Structure formats: structure tokens, C-alpha cells
mmCIF entry with sequence, helices, sheets and N, C-alpha, C, O atoms, coordinates in Angstrom:
data_MODEL
# 
_entry.id   MODEL 
# 
_entity.id                         1 
_entity.type                       polymer 
_entity.pdbx_number_of_molecules   1 
# 
_entity_poly.entity_id                      1 
_entity_poly.type                           'polypeptide(L)' 
_entity_poly.nstd_linkage                   no 
_entity_poly.nstd_monomer                   no 
_entity_poly.pdbx_seq_one_letter_code       
;(UNK)(UNK)(UNK)(UNK)(UNK)(UNK)(UNK)(UNK)(UNK)(UNK)(UNK)(UNK)(UNK)(UNK)(UNK)(UNK)
(UNK)(UNK)(UNK)(UNK)(UNK)(UNK)(UNK)(UNK)
;
_entity_poly.pdbx_seq_one_letter_code_can   XXXXXXXXXXXXXXXXXXXXXXXX 
_entity_poly.pdbx_strand_id                 A 
# 
loop_
_entity_poly_seq.entity_id 
_entity_poly_seq.num 
_entity_poly_seq.mon_id 
_entity_poly_seq.hetero 
1 1  UNK n 
1 2  UNK n 
1 3  UNK n 
1 4  UNK n 
1 5  UNK n 
1 6  UNK n 
1 7  UNK n 
1 8  UNK n 
1 9  UNK n 
1 10 UNK n 
1 11 UNK n 
1 12 UNK n 
1 13 UNK n 
1 14 UNK n 
1 15 UNK n 
1 16 UNK n 
1 17 UNK n 
1 18 UNK n 
1 19 UNK n 
1 20 UNK n 
1 21 UNK n 
1 22 UNK n 
1 23 UNK n 
1 24 UNK n 
# 
_struct_asym.id          A 
_struct_asym.entity_id   1 
# 
_struct_conf.conf_type_id            HELX_P 
_struct_conf.id                      HELX_P1 
_struct_conf.pdbx_PDB_helix_id       AA1 
_struct_conf.beg_label_comp_id       UNK 
_struct_conf.beg_label_asym_id       A 
_struct_conf.beg_label_seq_id        2 
_struct_conf.pdbx_beg_PDB_ins_code   ? 
_struct_conf.end_label_comp_id       UNK 
_struct_conf.end_label_asym_id       A 
_struct_conf.end_label_seq_id        23 
_struct_conf.pdbx_end_PDB_ins_code   ? 
_struct_conf.beg_auth_comp_id        UNK 
_struct_conf.beg_auth_asym_id        A 
_struct_conf.beg_auth_seq_id         2 
_struct_conf.end_auth_comp_id        UNK 
_struct_conf.end_auth_asym_id        A 
_struct_conf.end_auth_seq_id         23 
_struct_conf.pdbx_PDB_helix_class    1 
_struct_conf.details                 ? 
_struct_conf.pdbx_PDB_helix_length   22 
# 
_struct_conf_type.id          HELX_P 
_struct_conf_type.criteria    ? 
_struct_conf_type.reference   ? 
# 
loop_
_atom_site.group_PDB 
_atom_site.id 
_atom_site.type_symbol 
_atom_site.label_atom_id 
_atom_site.label_alt_id 
_atom_site.label_comp_id 
_atom_site.label_asym_id 
_atom_site.label_entity_id 
_atom_site.label_seq_id 
_atom_site.pdbx_PDB_ins_code 
_atom_site.Cartn_x 
_atom_site.Cartn_y 
_atom_site.Cartn_z 
_atom_site.occupancy 
_atom_site.B_iso_or_equiv 
_atom_site.pdbx_formal_charge 
_atom_site.auth_seq_id 
_atom_site.auth_comp_id 
_atom_site.auth_asym_id 
_atom_site.auth_atom_id 
_atom_site.pdbx_PDB_model_num 
ATOM 1  N N  . UNK A 1 1  ? -109.965 74.814 59.672 1.00 0.00 ? 1  UNK A N  1 
ATOM 2  C CA . UNK A 1 1  ? -109.303 75.985 59.523 1.00 0.00 ? 1  UNK A CA 1 
ATOM 3  C C  . UNK A 1 1  ? -108.807 76.132 58.011 1.00 0.00 ? 1  UNK A C  1 
ATOM 4  O O  . UNK A 1 1  ? -108.963 77.162 57.355 1.00 0.00 ? 1  UNK A O  1 
ATOM 5  N N  . UNK A 1 2  ? -108.219 75.025 57.565 1.00 0.00 ? 2  UNK A N  1 
ATOM 6  C CA . UNK A 1 2  ? -107.797 75.036 56.091 1.00 0.00 ? 2  UNK A CA 1 
ATOM 7  C C  . UNK A 1 2  ? -109.018 75.230 55.087 1.00 0.00 ? 2  UNK A C  1 
ATOM 8  O O  . UNK A 1 2  ? -108.987 76.043 54.163 1.00 0.00 ? 2  UNK A O  1 
ATOM 9  N N  . UNK A 1 3  ? -110.011 74.461 55.346 1.00 0.00 ? 3  UNK A N  1 
ATOM 10 C CA . UNK A 1 3  ? -111.153 74.448 54.509 1.00 0.00 ? 3  UNK A CA 1 
ATOM 11 C C  . UNK A 1 3  ? -111.865 75.872 54.612 1.00 0.00 ? 3  UNK A C  1 
ATOM 12 O O  . UNK A 1 3  ? -112.420 76.365 53.630 1.00 0.00 ? 3  UNK A O  1 
ATOM 13 N N  . UNK A 1 4  ? -111.826 76.437 55.718 1.00 0.00 ? 4  UNK A N  1 
ATOM 14 C CA . UNK A 1 4  ? -112.449 77.853 55.908 1.00 0.00 ? 4  UNK A CA 1 
ATOM 15 C C  . UNK A 1 4  ? -111.616 78.811 55.153 1.00 0.00 ? 4  UNK A C  1 
ATOM 16 O O  . UNK A 1 4  ? -112.215 79.722 54.583 1.00 0.00 ? 4  UNK A O  1 
ATOM 17 N N  . UNK A 1 5  ? -110.354 78.753 55.060 1.00 0.00 ? 5  UNK A N  1 
ATOM 18 C CA . UNK A 1 5  ? -109.452 79.625 54.191 1.00 0.00 ? 5  UNK A CA 1 
ATOM 19 C C  . UNK A 1 5  ? -109.794 79.477 52.864 1.00 0.00 ? 5  UNK A C  1 
ATOM 20 O O  . UNK A 1 5  ? -109.804 80.466 52.131 1.00 0.00 ? 5  UNK A O  1 
ATOM 21 N N  . UNK A 1 6  ? -110.099 78.289 52.418 1.00 0.00 ? 6  UNK A N  1 
ATOM 22 C CA . UNK A 1 6  ? -110.340 78.072 51.054 1.00 0.00 ? 6  UNK A CA 1 
ATOM 23 C C  . UNK A 1 6  ? -111.659 78.685 50.643 1.00 0.00 ? 6  UNK A C  1 
ATOM 24 O O  . UNK A 1 6  ? -111.761 79.262 49.560 1.00 0.00 ? 6  UNK A O  1 
ATOM 25 N N  . UNK A 1 7  ? -112.616 78.579 51.438 1.00 0.00 ? 7  UNK A N  1 
ATOM 26 C CA . UNK A 1 7  ? -113.918 79.167 51.207 1.00 0.00 ? 7  UNK A CA 1 
ATOM 27 C C  . UNK A 1 7  ? -113.809 80.733 51.107 1.00 0.00 ? 7  UNK A C  1 
ATOM 28 O O  . UNK A 1 7  ? -114.431 81.372 50.259 1.00 0.00 ? 7  UNK A O  1 
ATOM 29 N N  . UNK A 1 8  ? -112.969 81.304 52.037 1.00 0.00 ? 8  UNK A N  1 
ATOM 30 C CA . UNK A 1 8  ? -112.784 82.711 52.023 1.00 0.00 ? 8  UNK A CA 1 
ATOM 31 C C  . UNK A 1 8  ? -112.037 83.184 50.742 1.00 0.00 ? 8  UNK A C  1 
ATOM 32 O O  . UNK A 1 8  ? -112.318 84.262 50.218 1.00 0.00 ? 8  UNK A O  1 
ATOM 33 N N  . UNK A 1 9  ? -111.162 82.424 50.293 1.00 0.00 ? 9  UNK A N  1 
ATOM 34 C CA . UNK A 1 9  ? -110.408 82.699 49.027 1.00 0.00 ? 9  UNK A CA 1 
ATOM 35 C C  . UNK A 1 9  ? -111.271 82.677 47.858 1.00 0.00 ? 9  UNK A C  1 
ATOM 36 O O  . UNK A 1 9  ? -111.136 83.527 46.978 1.00 0.00 ? 9  UNK A O  1 
ATOM 37 N N  . UNK A 1 10 ? -112.240 81.666 47.784 1.00 0.00 ? 10 UNK A N  1 
ATOM 38 C CA . UNK A 1 10 ? -113.107 81.490 46.766 1.00 0.00 ? 10 UNK A CA 1 
ATOM 39 C C  . UNK A 1 10 ? -114.156 82.675 46.737 1.00 0.00 ? 10 UNK A C  1 
ATOM 40 O O  . UNK A 1 10 ? -114.548 83.139 45.666 1.00 0.00 ? 10 UNK A O  1 
ATOM 41 N N  . UNK A 1 11 ? -114.561 83.109 47.876 1.00 0.00 ? 11 UNK A N  1 
ATOM 42 C CA . UNK A 1 11 ? -115.573 84.280 47.911 1.00 0.00 ? 11 UNK A CA 1 
ATOM 43 C C  . UNK A 1 11 ? -114.891 85.495 47.421 1.00 0.00 ? 11 UNK A C  1 
ATOM 44 O O  . UNK A 1 11 ? -115.428 86.253 46.614 1.00 0.00 ? 11 UNK A O  1 
ATOM 45 N N  . UNK A 1 12 ? -113.593 85.701 47.953 1.00 0.00 ? 12 UNK A N  1 
ATOM 46 C CA . UNK A 1 12 ? -112.987 86.933 47.379 1.00 0.00 ? 12 UNK A CA 1 
ATOM 47 C C  . UNK A 1 12 ? -112.815 86.962 45.869 1.00 0.00 ? 12 UNK A C  1 
ATOM 48 O O  . UNK A 1 12 ? -113.011 87.986 45.213 1.00 0.00 ? 12 UNK A O  1 
ATOM 49 N N  . UNK A 1 13 ? -112.437 85.783 45.333 1.00 0.00 ? 13 UNK A N  1 
ATOM 50 C CA . UNK A 1 13 ? -112.191 85.746 43.837 1.00 0.00 ? 13 UNK A CA 1 
ATOM 51 C C  . UNK A 1 13 ? -113.506 85.973 43.088 1.00 0.00 ? 13 UNK A C  1 
ATOM 52 O O  . UNK A 1 13 ? -113.591 86.528 41.993 1.00 0.00 ? 13 UNK A O  1 
ATOM 53 N N  . UNK A 1 14 ? -114.583 85.451 43.847 1.00 0.00 ? 14 UNK A N  1 
ATOM 54 C CA . UNK A 1 14 ? -115.936 85.498 43.188 1.00 0.00 ? 14 UNK A CA 1 
ATOM 55 C C  . UNK A 1 14 ? -116.241 87.075 43.145 1.00 0.00 ? 14 UNK A C  1 
ATOM 56 O O  . UNK A 1 14 ? -116.585 87.612 42.091 1.00 0.00 ? 14 UNK A O  1 
ATOM 57 N N  . UNK A 1 15 ? -116.104 87.747 44.275 1.00 0.00 ? 15 UNK A N  1 
ATOM 58 C CA . UNK A 1 15 ? -116.520 89.085 44.411 1.00 0.00 ? 15 UNK A CA 1 
ATOM 59 C C  . UNK A 1 15 ? -115.698 90.127 43.429 1.00 0.00 ? 15 UNK A C  1 
ATOM 60 O O  . UNK A 1 15 ? -116.173 91.125 42.888 1.00 0.00 ? 15 UNK A O  1 
ATOM 61 N N  . UNK A 1 16 ? -114.344 89.639 43.337 1.00 0.00 ? 16 UNK A N  1 
ATOM 62 C CA . UNK A 1 16 ? -113.399 90.349 42.365 1.00 0.00 ? 16 UNK A CA 1 
ATOM 63 C C  . UNK A 1 16 ? -113.986 90.132 40.946 1.00 0.00 ? 16 UNK A C  1 
ATOM 64 O O  . UNK A 1 16 ? -114.069 91.133 40.234 1.00 0.00 ? 16 UNK A O  1 
ATOM 65 N N  . UNK A 1 17 ? -114.382 88.998 40.476 1.00 0.00 ? 17 UNK A N  1 
ATOM 66 C CA . UNK A 1 17 ? -114.892 88.696 39.243 1.00 0.00 ? 17 UNK A CA 1 
ATOM 67 C C  . UNK A 1 17 ? -116.103 89.409 38.939 1.00 0.00 ? 17 UNK A C  1 
ATOM 68 O O  . UNK A 1 17 ? -116.237 89.950 37.841 1.00 0.00 ? 17 UNK A O  1 
ATOM 69 N N  . UNK A 1 18 ? -117.059 89.455 39.886 1.00 0.00 ? 18 UNK A N  1 
ATOM 70 C CA . UNK A 1 18 ? -118.311 90.091 39.741 1.00 0.00 ? 18 UNK A CA 1 
ATOM 71 C C  . UNK A 1 18 ? -118.092 91.672 39.564 1.00 0.00 ? 18 UNK A C  1 
ATOM 72 O O  . UNK A 1 18 ? -118.732 92.300 38.721 1.00 0.00 ? 18 UNK A O  1 
ATOM 73 N N  . UNK A 1 19 ? -117.169 92.263 40.392 1.00 0.00 ? 19 UNK A N  1 
ATOM 74 C CA . UNK A 1 19 ? -116.770 93.613 40.262 1.00 0.00 ? 19 UNK A CA 1 
ATOM 75 C C  . UNK A 1 19 ? -116.233 93.972 38.869 1.00 0.00 ? 19 UNK A C  1 
ATOM 76 O O  . UNK A 1 19 ? -116.481 95.065 38.361 1.00 0.00 ? 19 UNK A O  1 
ATOM 77 N N  . UNK A 1 20 ? -115.526 93.072 38.287 1.00 0.00 ? 20 UNK A N  1 
ATOM 78 C CA . UNK A 1 20 ? -114.941 93.371 36.959 1.00 0.00 ? 20 UNK A CA 1 
ATOM 79 C C  . UNK A 1 20 ? -116.057 93.322 35.927 1.00 0.00 ? 20 UNK A C  1 
ATOM 80 O O  . UNK A 1 20 ? -116.072 94.131 34.999 1.00 0.00 ? 20 UNK A O  1 
ATOM 81 N N  . UNK A 1 21 ? -117.023 92.355 36.079 1.00 0.00 ? 21 UNK A N  1 
ATOM 82 C CA . UNK A 1 21 ? -118.080 92.095 35.105 1.00 0.00 ? 21 UNK A CA 1 
ATOM 83 C C  . UNK A 1 21 ? -119.022 93.330 35.231 1.00 0.00 ? 21 UNK A C  1 
ATOM 84 O O  . UNK A 1 21 ? -119.509 93.824 34.214 1.00 0.00 ? 21 UNK A O  1 
ATOM 85 N N  . UNK A 1 22 ? -119.270 93.805 36.407 1.00 0.00 ? 22 UNK A N  1 
ATOM 86 C CA . UNK A 1 22 ? -120.162 95.066 36.483 1.00 0.00 ? 22 UNK A CA 1 
ATOM 87 C C  . UNK A 1 22 ? -119.458 96.277 36.026 1.00 0.00 ? 22 UNK A C  1 
ATOM 88 O O  . UNK A 1 22 ? -120.082 97.192 35.489 1.00 0.00 ? 22 UNK A O  1 
ATOM 89 N N  . UNK A 1 23 ? -118.115 96.324 36.226 1.00 0.00 ? 23 UNK A N  1 
ATOM 90 C CA . UNK A 1 23 ? -117.367 97.554 35.676 1.00 0.00 ? 23 UNK A CA 1 
ATOM 91 C C  . UNK A 1 23 ? -117.463 97.501 34.148 1.00 0.00 ? 23 UNK A C  1 
ATOM 92 O O  . UNK A 1 23 ? -117.535 98.554 33.514 1.00 0.00 ? 23 UNK A O  1 
ATOM 93 N N  . UNK A 1 24 ? -117.467 96.325 33.544 1.00 0.00 ? 24 UNK A N  1 
ATOM 94 C CA . UNK A 1 24 ? -117.532 96.297 32.009 1.00 0.00 ? 24 UNK A CA 1 
ATOM 95 C C  . UNK A 1 24 ? -118.864 96.374 31.622 1.00 0.00 ? 24 UNK A C  1 
ATOM 96 O O  . UNK A 1 24 ? -119.161 96.369 30.428 1.00 0.00 ? 24 UNK A O  1 
# 
């Protein structure tokens, strides 16, 4: 459960960074 949450958080951060890069 804990490891799964960590992966989910990492994916969310990655998507956010990609969106910012695409926006710029």
C-alpha cells in the first residue's frame, strides 16, 4: 500500500512536470 502510494505520487509529479515543459 505504502509503495503503491509512492508510485502514484511520482507519476503525478512526472505528469505535472511534463505539462509545465509542454506549456513552455
